[in-house]
C-alpha positions in Angstrom: -227.7 -137.1 -47.7 -228.5 -136.5 -44.0 -226.9 -133.6 -42.2 -225.0 -135.8 -39.8 -223.0 -137.1 -42.8 -222.2 -133.6 -44.1 -218.8 -132.0 -44.1 -217.8 -129.2 -41.7 -217.8 -125.6 -42.9 -219.6 -126.4 -46.2 -223.0 -124.8 -46.9 -225.9 -127.1 -47.8 -229.5 -126.6 -48.7 -232.2 -128.3 -46.7 -234.2 -130.6 -49.0 -236.6 -132.0 -46.4 -237.1 -132.8 -42.7 -238.7 -136.1 -41.8 -239.3 -137.0 -38.2 -241.7 -136.7 -35.3 -244.0 -133.6 -35.5 -242.5 -132.1 -32.3 -238.9 -132.4 -33.7 -239.9 -130.9 -37.1 -241.7 -128.0 -35.3 -238.6 -127.4 -33.2 -236.3 -127.2 -36.2 -238.8 -124.9 -38.0 -238.7 -122.6 -35.0 -234.9 -122.4 -35.5 -235.4 -121.4 -39.1 -234.5 -124.8 -40.4 -236.9 -125.7 -43.2 -236.9 -126.6 -46.9 -234.8 -124.4 -49.1 -232.9 -122.8 -46.2 -229.0 -122.9 -46.1 -227.3 -124.7 -43.2 -223.7 -125.1 -42.3 -222.1 -127.4 -39.7 -219.6 -125.2 -37.8 -218.3 -128.0 -35.5 -219.0 -131.5 -34.2 -218.2 -132.7 -30.8 -219.1 -136.4 -30.1 -222.8 -136.5 -31.0 -223.5 -132.8 -30.8 -223.4 -130.4 -33.7 -223.1 -126.6 -33.9 -224.9 -125.5 -37.0 -225.4 -122.1 -38.6 -228.8 -121.1 -39.9 -229.7 -117.6 -41.0 -226.6 -116.0 -39.3 -227.4 -117.7 -36.0 -225.7 -120.7 -34.3 -227.5 -123.5 -32.7 -226.5 -126.7 -30.9 -228.4 -129.9 -32.0 -227.9 -133.5 -31.2 -227.3 -136.3 -33.6 -230.9 -137.4 -33.5 -232.0 -134.0 -35.0 -229.1 -134.0 -37.5 -230.3 -137.4 -38.9 -233.7 -136.2 -39.8 -232.5 -133.2 -41.9 -231.9 -134.1 -45.5 -229.5 -131.8 -47.3 -228.0 -131.4 -50.8 
């Protein structure tokens, strides 16, 4: 499933990231890559606060839609 459809405060594992190279590189720089754990802390409109490696980041829905989680 894509991250934008995931439930709040539940830990998921990133399966894959598919999108434009610049978006994939940006997520990789945040520590978001295959096998990493990610949690949605909150959602406000089309913005998501996510937790990756004990750090919180704000991403938009476009980025959340290219992250496949399980």
